[in-house]
N, CA, C, O and the ligand as a Tripos MOL2 file, in Angstrom:
@<TRIPOS>MOLECULE
protein
  269   267    68     0     0
PROTEIN
NO_CHARGES

@<TRIPOS>ATOM
      1 N         106.8260  106.3360   82.7140 N.3       1 MET1
      2 CA        107.6230  105.4080   81.4920 C.3       1 MET1
      3 C         108.0300  103.9580   81.9200 C.2       1 MET1
      4 O         108.5860  103.9170   83.0170 O.2       1 MET1
      5 N         107.9100  103.0800   81.4500 N.am      2 HIS2
      6 CA        108.3370  101.8170   81.5370 C.3       2 HIS2
      7 C         108.9940  101.3880   80.4430 C.2       2 HIS2
      8 O         108.6660  101.6580   79.2870 O.2       2 HIS2
      9 N         110.2910  100.4560   80.9030 N.am      3 GLN3
     10 CA        111.1830  100.1840   79.9350 C.3       3 GLN3
     11 C         111.3580   98.6040   80.1100 C.2       3 GLN3
     12 O         111.7580   98.1360   81.1760 O.2       3 GLN3
     13 N         111.0650   97.8740   79.1010 N.am      4 PHE4
     14 CA        111.1020   96.3100   79.1030 C.3       4 PHE4
     15 C         112.1550   95.8750   78.1970 C.2       4 PHE4
     16 O         112.2830   96.3870   77.0850 O.2       4 PHE4
     17 N         112.9630   94.8890   78.6590 N.am      5 HIS5
     18 CA        113.9760   94.1480   77.8850 C.3       5 HIS5
     19 C         113.4600   93.0070   77.1840 C.2       5 HIS5
     20 O         113.2670   92.0250   77.9000 O.2       5 HIS5
     21 N         113.1930   92.8890   75.9890 N.am      6 LEU6
     22 CA        112.4030   91.6920   75.3760 C.3       6 LEU6
     23 C         113.3950   90.9180   74.4570 C.2       6 LEU6
     24 O         113.5710   91.3220   73.3070 O.2       6 LEU6
     25 N         113.9220   90.0330   74.8340 N.am      7 PRO7
     26 CA        115.1610   89.3070   74.2300 C.3       7 PRO7
     27 C         114.5850   88.7000   72.9380 C.2       7 PRO7
     28 O         115.2600   88.6590   71.9090 O.2       7 PRO7
     29 N         113.3560   88.2400   73.0050 N.am      8 ASP8
     30 CA        112.7430   87.5810   71.9390 C.3       8 ASP8
     31 C         112.1530   88.4940   70.5650 C.2       8 ASP8
     32 O         111.6690   88.0850   69.5090 O.2       8 ASP8
     33 N         112.3840   89.7500   71.0050 N.am      9 MET9
     34 CA        111.9020   90.7100   69.9470 C.3       9 MET9
     35 C         113.2410   91.0920   68.8580 C.2       9 MET9
     36 O         114.0630   91.9990   68.9910 O.2       9 MET9
     37 N         113.1430   90.1240   67.8150 N.am     10 THR10
     38 CA        114.1730   90.4260   67.0610 C.3      10 THR10
     39 C         114.2720   91.1300   65.6360 C.2      10 THR10
     40 O         115.3240   91.5400   65.1460 O.2      10 THR10
     41 N         113.0180   91.2050   65.0490 N.am     11 CYS11
     42 CA        112.7630   91.9530   63.9410 C.3      11 CYS11
     43 C         111.5590   92.8760   63.8840 C.2      11 CYS11
     44 O         110.7640   92.9790   64.8190 O.2      11 CYS11
     45 N         111.4630   93.5360   62.7470 N.am     12 GLY12
     46 CA        110.2560   94.4440   62.5500 C.3      12 GLY12
     47 C         109.0270   93.6940   62.7310 C.2      12 GLY12
     48 O         108.1990   94.3780   63.3310 O.2      12 GLY12
     49 N         108.6280   92.5940   62.4450 N.am     13 HIS13
     50 CA        107.2630   91.8590   62.8050 C.3      13 HIS13
     51 C         107.2690   91.6580   64.1530 C.2      13 HIS13
     52 O         106.1630   91.8670   64.6510 O.2      13 HIS13
     53 N         108.2450   91.2760   65.0410 N.am     14 CYS14
     54 CA        108.1900   91.2090   66.2340 C.3      14 CYS14
     55 C         107.7310   92.4390   66.9650 C.2      14 CYS14
     56 O         106.9920   92.4000   67.9490 O.2      14 CYS14
     57 N         108.3010   93.7240   66.3270 N.am     15 ALA15
     58 CA        108.2740   95.0340   66.8740 C.3      15 ALA15
     59 C         106.6510   95.4730   66.7430 C.2      15 ALA15
     60 O         106.0450   96.1580   67.5670 O.2      15 ALA15
     61 N         106.1180   94.9220   65.5380 N.am     16 GLY16
     62 CA        104.7410   95.3840   65.2480 C.3      16 GLY16
     63 C         104.0020   94.5780   66.3190 C.2      16 GLY16
     64 O         103.0290   95.1240   66.8380 O.2      16 GLY16
     65 N         104.2730   93.5960   66.6330 N.am     17 THR17
     66 CA        103.2450   92.5330   67.3370 C.3      17 THR17
     67 C         103.4010   93.2810   69.0230 C.2      17 THR17
     68 O         102.4400   93.5210   69.7550 O.2      17 THR17
     69 N         104.7750   93.5310   69.3380 N.am     18 VAL18
     70 CA        104.7390   94.2550   70.5480 C.3      18 VAL18
     71 C         103.9730   95.4900   70.6590 C.2      18 VAL18
     72 O         103.2310   95.6940   71.6190 O.2      18 VAL18
     73 N         104.1420   96.3730   69.6420 N.am     19 ASN19
     74 CA        103.4340   97.5320   69.6460 C.3      19 ASN19
     75 C         101.8770   97.3890   69.7850 C.2      19 ASN19
     76 O         101.2050   98.0090   70.6100 O.2      19 ASN19
     77 N         101.4330   96.5640   68.9450 N.am     20 GLN20
     78 CA        100.1020   96.1670   68.8620 C.3      20 GLN20
     79 C          99.4270   95.5120   70.2810 C.2      20 GLN20
     80 O          98.2520   95.7110   70.5900 O.2      20 GLN20
     81 N         100.2060   94.8420   70.9470 N.am     21 THR21
     82 CA         99.9520   94.4420   72.1880 C.3      21 THR21
     83 C          99.9040   95.2740   73.1610 C.2      21 THR21
     84 O          99.0620   95.0630   74.0340 O.2      21 THR21
     85 N         100.8510   96.5220   73.2810 N.am     22 LEU22
     86 CA        100.8760   97.3130   74.1480 C.3      22 LEU22
     87 C          99.6980   98.4480   74.1080 C.2      22 LEU22
     88 O          99.1490   98.9970   75.0640 O.2      22 LEU22
     89 N          99.4970   98.6150   72.8220 N.am     23 LYS23
     90 CA         98.4740   99.6890   72.2400 C.3      23 LYS23
     91 C          96.9110   99.1830   72.7650 C.2      23 LYS23
     92 O          95.9850   99.8790   73.1810 O.2      23 LYS23
     93 N          96.9950   97.6210   72.5700 N.am     24 PHE24
     94 CA         95.5340   96.8850   72.9250 C.3      24 PHE24
     95 C          95.4140   97.1110   74.4420 C.2      24 PHE24
     96 O          94.2600   97.3220   74.8140 O.2      24 PHE24
     97 N          96.3660   97.1100   75.4020 N.am     25 ILE25
     98 CA         96.0970   97.1420   76.7590 C.3      25 ILE25
     99 C          95.9500   98.6090   76.9610 C.2      25 ILE25
    100 O          94.9490   98.9020   77.6150 O.2      25 ILE25
    101 N          96.7040   99.6280   76.5630 N.am     26 ASP26
    102 CA         96.2440  101.2050   76.3920 C.3      26 ASP26
    103 C          96.6400  102.0670   75.1920 C.2      26 ASP26
    104 O          97.7150  102.5420   74.8230 O.2      26 ASP26
    105 N          95.3610  102.1020   74.7020 N.am     27 PRO27
    106 CA         95.3670  102.8260   73.1190 C.3      27 PRO27
    107 C          96.0200  103.9830   73.2060 C.2      27 PRO27
    108 O          96.3110  104.5430   72.1480 O.2      27 PRO27
    109 N          96.3780  104.5700   74.4210 N.am     28 ALA28
    110 CA         96.8980  106.0730   74.4270 C.3      28 ALA28
    111 C          98.3370  105.9770   74.8190 C.2      28 ALA28
    112 O          98.9130  107.0260   75.1060 O.2      28 ALA28
    113 N          98.9590  104.8960   74.8640 N.am     29 CYS29
    114 CA        100.4270  104.7010   75.3480 C.3      29 CYS29
    115 C         101.1800  105.0690   74.0620 C.2      29 CYS29
    116 O         100.7720  104.7820   72.9360 O.2      29 CYS29
    117 N         102.2650  105.6990   74.3180 N.am     30 GLU30
    118 CA        103.3680  105.9520   73.4950 C.3      30 GLU30
    119 C         104.5000  104.7090   73.4820 C.2      30 GLU30
    120 O         104.9940  104.2190   74.4970 O.2      30 GLU30
    121 N         104.7470  104.3810   72.3370 N.am     31 VAL31
    122 CA        105.5910  102.9380   72.3050 C.3      31 VAL31
    123 C         106.9080  103.2540   71.4620 C.2      31 VAL31
    124 O         106.8100  103.5260   70.2660 O.2      31 VAL31
    125 N         108.1180  103.2130   72.0980 N.am     32 GLN32
    126 CA        109.4260  103.2100   71.3210 C.3      32 GLN32
    127 C         110.0030  101.9690   71.4380 C.2      32 GLN32
    128 O         110.3560  101.4260   72.4850 O.2      32 GLN32
    129 N         110.1050  101.4220   69.9990 N.am     33 VAL33
    130 CA        111.0380  100.4520   70.2130 C.3      33 VAL33
    131 C         112.5360  100.5880   69.7520 C.2      33 VAL33
    132 O         112.8630  101.4030   68.8900 O.2      33 VAL33
    133 N         113.3490   99.8200   70.3180 N.am     34 ASP34
    134 CA        114.6890   99.8440   70.0310 C.3      34 ASP34
    135 C         115.2440   98.3690   69.7330 C.2      34 ASP34
    136 O         115.6470   97.6220   70.6250 O.2      34 ASP34
    137 N         115.2170   98.0420   68.3760 N.am     35 LEU35
    138 CA        115.1400   96.8490   67.8890 C.3      35 LEU35
    139 C         116.6630   96.0990   68.1720 C.2      35 LEU35
    140 O         116.8290   94.8990   68.3910 O.2      35 LEU35
    141 N         117.6340   97.0700   68.1100 N.am     36 ALA36
    142 CA        118.9700   96.6920   68.1850 C.3      36 ALA36
    143 C         119.2090   96.3390   69.7160 C.2      36 ALA36
    144 O         120.0590   95.4870   69.9760 O.2      36 ALA36
    145 N         118.5990   96.8680   70.5990 N.am     37 ARG37
    146 CA        119.0020   96.5400   72.0220 C.3      37 ARG37
    147 C         117.9030   95.6370   72.6410 C.2      37 ARG37
    148 O         118.0170   95.2690   73.8110 O.2      37 ARG37
    149 N         116.6890   95.2190   71.7710 N.am     38 HIS38
    150 CA        115.5990   94.3190   72.1990 C.3      38 HIS38
    151 C         114.9860   95.0020   73.5170 C.2      38 HIS38
    152 O         114.7210   94.3820   74.5470 O.2      38 HIS38
    153 N         114.7880   96.5020   73.3000 N.am     39 THR39
    154 CA        114.2820   97.1780   74.3260 C.3      39 THR39
    155 C         112.9910   97.8730   73.7920 C.2      39 THR39
    156 O         112.8540   98.2570   72.6310 O.2      39 THR39
    157 N         112.0320   97.9930   74.8120 N.am     40 VAL40
    158 CA        110.8400   99.0260   74.3210 C.3      40 VAL40
    159 C         110.5530   99.7030   75.7240 C.2      40 VAL40
    160 O         110.5070   99.2410   76.8650 O.2      40 VAL40
    161 N         110.3600  101.1080   75.1480 N.am     41 ARG41
    162 CA        109.7640  102.0130   76.2740 C.3      41 ARG41
    163 C         108.4580  102.4220   76.1080 C.2      41 ARG41
    164 O         108.0310  102.6850   74.9840 O.2      41 ARG41
    165 N         107.7390  102.5100   77.1460 N.am     42 VAL42
    166 CA        106.3810  102.7270   76.9020 C.3      42 VAL42
    167 C         105.7890  103.7950   77.8940 C.2      42 VAL42
    168 O         105.8430  103.5640   79.1020 O.2      42 VAL42
    169 N         105.2690  104.8670   77.4600 N.am     43 LYS43
    170 CA        104.8740  105.9230   78.2930 C.3      43 LYS43
    171 C         103.3410  105.3810   78.2830 C.2      43 LYS43
    172 O         102.6600  105.2600   77.2650 O.2      43 LYS43
    173 N         102.9740  105.1120   79.4590 N.am     44 SER44
    174 CA        101.5810  104.5710   79.7490 C.3      44 SER44
    175 C         101.1480  105.0580   81.2420 C.2      44 SER44
    176 O         102.0380  105.4750   81.9830 O.2      44 SER44
    177 N          99.9890  105.0190   81.6350 N.am     45 GLN45
    178 CA         99.4210  105.1010   82.8960 C.3      45 GLN45
    179 C          99.2600  103.5960   83.4150 C.2      45 GLN45
    180 O          99.0790  103.4460   84.6230 O.2      45 GLN45
    181 N          99.3060  102.6480   82.7160 N.am     46 GLU46
    182 CA         99.0750  101.3230   83.1550 C.3      46 GLU46
    183 C         100.1820  100.8240   84.0750 C.2      46 GLU46
    184 O         101.3440  101.2290   84.0220 O.2      46 GLU46
    185 N          99.7190   99.9130   84.9190 N.am     47 ALA47
    186 CA        100.8140   99.3470   85.7130 C.3      47 ALA47
    187 C         101.8790   98.4790   84.9690 C.2      47 ALA47
    188 O         101.5700   97.7800   84.0030 O.2      47 ALA47
    189 N         102.9670   98.5470   85.3950 N.am     48 ARG48
    190 CA        103.9120   97.7860   84.5730 C.3      48 ARG48
    191 C         103.5280   96.2140   84.7980 C.2      48 ARG48
    192 O         103.6920   95.3980   83.8900 O.2      48 ARG48
    193 N         103.1760   95.9690   85.6560 N.am     49 GLU49
    194 CA        102.7150   94.4370   85.5560 C.3      49 GLU49
    195 C         101.4820   93.9260   84.5150 C.2      49 GLU49
    196 O         101.4100   92.8120   83.9960 O.2      49 GLU49
    197 N         100.7310   94.8140   84.3870 N.am     50 ALA50
    198 CA         99.7990   94.5750   83.2910 C.3      50 ALA50
    199 C         100.4400   94.3060   81.8860 C.2      50 ALA50
    200 O         100.2560   93.3570   81.1240 O.2      50 ALA50
    201 N         101.2440   95.4070   81.7580 N.am     51 LEU51
    202 CA        101.8260   95.4490   80.5330 C.3      51 LEU51
    203 C         102.8660   94.2920   80.2260 C.2      51 LEU51
    204 O         103.0450   93.7470   79.1370 O.2      51 LEU51
    205 N         103.5860   94.0110   81.5620 N.am     52 ALA52
    206 CA        104.5710   92.8240   81.2270 C.3      52 ALA52
    207 C         103.6240   91.7390   81.0010 C.2      52 ALA52
    208 O         103.9000   91.1230   79.9710 O.2      52 ALA52
    209 N         102.6060   91.3000   81.6140 N.am     53 GLU53
    210 CA        101.9870   90.0940   81.4090 C.3      53 GLU53
    211 C         101.1230   90.1630   80.0070 C.2      53 GLU53
    212 O         100.8700   89.0950   79.4490 O.2      53 GLU53
    213 N         100.7760   91.1030   79.5670 N.am     54 ALA54
    214 CA        100.3180   91.0760   78.1190 C.3      54 ALA54
    215 C         101.4180   90.6610   76.9570 C.2      54 ALA54
    216 O         101.2140   89.9460   75.9770 O.2      54 ALA54
    217 N         102.6090   91.3000   77.3410 N.am     55 LEU55
    218 CA        103.8040   91.0490   76.5650 C.3      55 LEU55
    219 C         104.1490   89.4060   76.3810 C.2      55 LEU55
    220 O         104.3160   88.7690   75.3410 O.2      55 LEU55
    221 N         104.1930   88.9620   77.8000 N.am     56 SER56
    222 CA        104.4640   87.6200   77.9720 C.3      56 SER56
    223 C         103.4520   86.7180   77.1410 C.2      56 SER56
    224 O         103.7590   85.7380   76.4600 O.2      56 SER56
    225 N         102.0730   87.2960   77.3540 N.am     57 GLU57
    226 CA        101.2900   86.4040   76.5750 C.3      57 GLU57
    227 C         101.2000   86.4750   75.2810 C.2      57 GLU57
    228 O         100.6460   85.5960   74.6220 O.2      57 GLU57
    229 N         101.7260   87.5160   74.7750 N.am     58 ALA58
    230 CA        102.1220   87.6970   73.1750 C.3      58 ALA58
    231 C         103.3870   87.1090   72.7160 C.2      58 ALA58
    232 O         103.7390   87.2870   71.5500 O.2      58 ALA58
    233 N         104.1030   86.4200   73.5410 N.am     59 GLY59
    234 CA        105.1420   85.5640   73.1920 C.3      59 GLY59
    235 C         106.4970   86.5070   73.3260 C.2      59 GLY59
    236 O         107.4930   86.1300   72.7090 O.2      59 GLY59
    237 N         106.5610   87.6020   74.0340 N.am     60 TYR60
    238 CA        107.6410   88.1620   74.3950 C.3      60 TYR60
    239 C         107.7720   88.5500   75.8350 C.2      60 TYR60
    240 O         107.5010   89.6970   76.1890 O.2      60 TYR60
    241 N         108.2120   87.5620   76.7470 N.am     61 PRO61
    242 CA        108.1480   87.7480   77.9690 C.3      61 PRO61
    243 C         109.4210   88.6930   78.4060 C.2      61 PRO61
    244 O         110.5710   88.3750   78.1030 O.2      61 PRO61
    245 N         109.1070   89.8850   79.1470 N.am     62 PRO62
    246 CA        110.3150   90.7290   79.4960 C.3      62 PRO62
    247 C         111.4000   89.9540   80.3160 C.2      62 PRO62
    248 O         111.0490   89.0630   81.0890 O.2      62 PRO62
    249 N         112.6080   90.2590   80.1640 N.am     63 ALA63
    250 CA        113.6270   89.6920   80.8850 C.3      63 ALA63
    251 C         113.7470   90.4090   82.4330 C.2      63 ALA63
    252 O         113.4350   91.5820   82.6340 O.2      63 ALA63
    253 N         114.1350   89.7080   83.2330 N.am     64 ALA64
    254 CA        114.3300   90.1010   84.4790 C.3      64 ALA64
    255 C         114.9310   91.7940   84.7170 C.2      64 ALA64
    256 O         114.4400   92.6730   85.4260 O.2      64 ALA64
    257 N         115.9900   91.8350   83.9620 N.am     65 SER65
    258 CA        116.7530   93.1830   83.8700 C.3      65 SER65
    259 C         116.1660   93.8900   82.9170 C.2      65 SER65
    260 O         115.8390   93.3430   81.8630 O.2      65 SER65
    261 N         115.9270   95.3240   83.1660 N.am     66 THR66
    262 CA        115.4940   96.1790   82.0690 C.3      66 THR66
    263 C         116.5900   96.7940   81.5110 C.2      66 THR66
    264 O         116.4770   97.4980   80.5080 O.2      66 THR66
    265 N         117.7580   96.5740   82.1240 N.am     67 ALA67
    266 CA        119.0420   97.3270   81.5380 C.3      67 ALA67
    267 C         119.2460   97.1490   80.0340 C.2      67 ALA67
    268 O         120.2020   97.6840   79.4730 O.2      67 ALA67
    269 CU        110.3990   88.9730   64.6270 Cu       68 CU68
@<TRIPOS>BOND
     1     1     2 1
     2     2     3 1
     3     3     4 2
     4     3     5 am
     5     5     6 1
     6     6     7 1
     7     7     8 2
     8     7     9 am
     9     9    10 1
    10    10    11 1
    11    11    12 2
    12    11    13 am
    13    13    14 1
    14    14    15 1
    15    15    16 2
    16    15    17 am
    17    17    18 1
    18    18    19 1
    19    19    20 2
    20    19    21 am
    21    21    22 1
    22    22    23 1
    23    23    24 2
    24    23    25 am
    25    25    26 1
    26    26    27 1
    27    27    28 2
    28    27    29 am
    29    29    30 1
    30    30    31 1
    31    31    32 2
    32    31    33 am
    33    33    34 1
    34    34    35 1
    35    35    36 2
    36    35    37 am
    37    37    38 1
    38    38    39 1
    39    39    40 2
    40    39    41 am
    41    41    42 1
    42    42    43 1
    43    43    44 2
    44    43    45 am
    45    45    46 1
    46    46    47 1
    47    47    48 2
    48    47    49 am
    49    49    50 1
    50    50    51 1
    51    51    52 2
    52    51    53 am
    53    53    54 1
    54    54    55 1
    55    55    56 2
    56    55    57 am
    57    57    58 1
    58    58    59 1
    59    59    60 2
    60    59    61 am
    61    61    62 1
    62    62    63 1
    63    63    64 2
    64    63    65 am
    65    65    66 1
    66    66    67 1
    67    67    68 2
    68    67    69 am
    69    69    70 1
    70    70    71 1
    71    71    72 2
    72    71    73 am
    73    73    74 1
    74    74    75 1
    75    75    76 2
    76    75    77 am
    77    77    78 1
    78    78    79 1
    79    79    80 2
    80    79    81 am
    81    81    82 1
    82    82    83 1
    83    83    84 2
    84    83    85 am
    85    85    86 1
    86    86    87 1
    87    87    88 2
    88    87    89 am
    89    89    90 1
    90    90    91 1
    91    91    92 2
    92    91    93 am
    93    93    94 1
    94    94    95 1
    95    95    96 2
    96    95    97 am
    97    97    98 1
    98    98    99 1
    99    99   100 2
   100    99   101 am
   101   101   102 1
   102   102   103 1
   103   103   104 2
   104   103   105 am
   105   105   106 1
   106   106   107 1
   107   107   108 2
   108   107   109 am
   109   109   110 1
   110   110   111 1
   111   111   112 2
   112   111   113 am
   113   113   114 1
   114   114   115 1
   115   115   116 2
   116   115   117 am
   117   117   118 1
   118   118   119 1
   119   119   120 2
   120   119   121 am
   121   121   122 1
   122   122   123 1
   123   123   124 2
   124   123   125 am
   125   125   126 1
   126   126   127 1
   127   127   128 2
   128   127   129 am
   129   129   130 1
   130   130   131 1
   131   131   132 2
   132   131   133 am
   133   133   134 1
   134   134   135 1
   135   135   136 2
   136   135   137 am
   137   137   138 1
   138   138   139 1
   139   139   140 2
   140   139   141 am
   141   141   142 1
   142   142   143 1
   143   143   144 2
   144   143   145 am
   145   145   146 1
   146   146   147 1
   147   147   148 2
   148   147   149 am
   149   149   150 1
   150   150   151 1
   151   151   152 2
   152   151   153 am
   153   153   154 1
   154   154   155 1
   155   155   156 2
   156   155   157 am
   157   157   158 1
   158   158   159 1
   159   159   160 2
   160   159   161 am
   161   161   162 1
   162   162   163 1
   163   163   164 2
   164   163   165 am
   165   165   166 1
   166   166   167 1
   167   167   168 2
   168   167   169 am
   169   169   170 1
   170   170   171 1
   171   171   172 2
   172   171   173 am
   173   173   174 1
   174   174   175 1
   175   175   176 2
   176   175   177 am
   177   177   178 1
   178   178   179 1
   179   179   180 2
   180   179   181 am
   181   181   182 1
   182   182   183 1
   183   183   184 2
   184   183   185 am
   185   185   186 1
   186   186   187 1
   187   187   188 2
   188   187   189 am
   189   189   190 1
   190   190   191 1
   191   191   192 2
   192   191   193 am
   193   193   194 1
   194   194   195 1
   195   195   196 2
   196   195   197 am
   197   197   198 1
   198   198   199 1
   199   199   200 2
   200   199   201 am
   201   201   202 1
   202   202   203 1
   203   203   204 2
   204   203   205 am
   205   205   206 1
   206   206   207 1
   207   207   208 2
   208   207   209 am
   209   209   210 1
   210   210   211 1
   211   211   212 2
   212   211   213 am
   213   213   214 1
   214   214   215 1
   215   215   216 2
   216   215   217 am
   217   217   218 1
   218   218   219 1
   219   219   220 2
   220   219   221 am
   221   221   222 1
   222   222   223 1
   223   223   224 2
   224   223   225 am
   225   225   226 1
   226   226   227 1
   227   227   228 2
   228   227   229 am
   229   229   230 1
   230   230   231 1
   231   231   232 2
   232   231   233 am
   233   233   234 1
   234   234   235 1
   235   235   236 2
   236   235   237 am
   237   237   238 1
   238   238   239 1
   239   239   240 2
   240   239   241 am
   241   241   242 1
   242   242   243 1
   243   243   244 2
   244   243   245 am
   245   245   246 1
   246   246   247 1
   247   247   248 2
   248   247   249 am
   249   249   250 1
   250   250   251 1
   251   251   252 2
   252   251   253 am
   253   253   254 1
   254   254   255 1
   255   255   256 2
   256   255   257 am
   257   257   258 1
   258   258   259 1
   259   259   260 2
   260   259   261 am
   261   261   262 1
   262   262   263 1
   263   263   264 2
   264   263   265 am
   265   265   266 1
   266   266   267 1
   267   267   268 2
@<TRIPOS>SUBSTRUCTURE
     1 MET1         2 RESIDUE 1 A MET
     2 HIS2         6 RESIDUE 1 A HIS
     3 GLN3        10 RESIDUE 1 A GLN
     4 PHE4        14 RESIDUE 1 A PHE
     5 HIS5        18 RESIDUE 1 A HIS
     6 LEU6        22 RESIDUE 1 A LEU
     7 PRO7        26 RESIDUE 1 A PRO
     8 ASP8        30 RESIDUE 1 A ASP
     9 MET9        34 RESIDUE 1 A MET
    10 THR10       38 RESIDUE 1 A THR
    11 CYS11       42 RESIDUE 1 A CYS
    12 GLY12       46 RESIDUE 1 A GLY
    13 HIS13       50 RESIDUE 1 A HIS
    14 CYS14       54 RESIDUE 1 A CYS
    15 ALA15       58 RESIDUE 1 A ALA
    16 GLY16       62 RESIDUE 1 A GLY
    17 THR17       66 RESIDUE 1 A THR
    18 VAL18       70 RESIDUE 1 A VAL
    19 ASN19       74 RESIDUE 1 A ASN
    20 GLN20       78 RESIDUE 1 A GLN
    21 THR21       82 RESIDUE 1 A THR
    22 LEU22       86 RESIDUE 1 A LEU
    23 LYS23       90 RESIDUE 1 A LYS
    24 PHE24       94 RESIDUE 1 A PHE
    25 ILE25       98 RESIDUE 1 A ILE
    26 ASP26      102 RESIDUE 1 A ASP
    27 PRO27      106 RESIDUE 1 A PRO
    28 ALA28      110 RESIDUE 1 A ALA
    29 CYS29      114 RESIDUE 1 A CYS
    30 GLU30      118 RESIDUE 1 A GLU
    31 VAL31      122 RESIDUE 1 A VAL
    32 GLN32      126 RESIDUE 1 A GLN
    33 VAL33      130 RESIDUE 1 A VAL
    34 ASP34      134 RESIDUE 1 A ASP
    35 LEU35      138 RESIDUE 1 A LEU
    36 ALA36      142 RESIDUE 1 A ALA
    37 ARG37      146 RESIDUE 1 A ARG
    38 HIS38      150 RESIDUE 1 A HIS
    39 THR39      154 RESIDUE 1 A THR
    40 VAL40      158 RESIDUE 1 A VAL
    41 ARG41      162 RESIDUE 1 A ARG
    42 VAL42      166 RESIDUE 1 A VAL
    43 LYS43      170 RESIDUE 1 A LYS
    44 SER44      174 RESIDUE 1 A SER
    45 GLN45      178 RESIDUE 1 A GLN
    46 GLU46      182 RESIDUE 1 A GLU
    47 ALA47      186 RESIDUE 1 A ALA
    48 ARG48      190 RESIDUE 1 A ARG
    49 GLU49      194 RESIDUE 1 A GLU
    50 ALA50      198 RESIDUE 1 A ALA
    51 LEU51      202 RESIDUE 1 A LEU
    52 ALA52      206 RESIDUE 1 A ALA
    53 GLU53      210 RESIDUE 1 A GLU
    54 ALA54      214 RESIDUE 1 A ALA
    55 LEU55      218 RESIDUE 1 A LEU
    56 SER56      222 RESIDUE 1 A SER
    57 GLU57      226 RESIDUE 1 A GLU
    58 ALA58      230 RESIDUE 1 A ALA
    59 GLY59      234 RESIDUE 1 A GLY
    60 TYR60      238 RESIDUE 1 A TYR
    61 PRO61      242 RESIDUE 1 A PRO
    62 PRO62      246 RESIDUE 1 A PRO
    63 ALA63      250 RESIDUE 1 A ALA
    64 ALA64      254 RESIDUE 1 A ALA
    65 SER65      258 RESIDUE 1 A SER
    66 THR66      262 RESIDUE 1 A THR
    67 ALA67      266 RESIDUE 1 A ALA
    68 CU68       269 GROUP 0 **** ****
């Protein structure tokens, strides 16, 4: 289970993009978005770095802290 803090994920459209981005990297992953906290939990076998890089490229760079 990975958790990312995405400060730029602010609305439903962002959440959709984040979801699509993660599913593109790992179609089998489970994604749980918390818009209020700007966080996303990802259940995936993929390396954290691979997911973080894809999110950054999609315009949602994860913040250093995951809290
Ligand atoms: Cu948005």
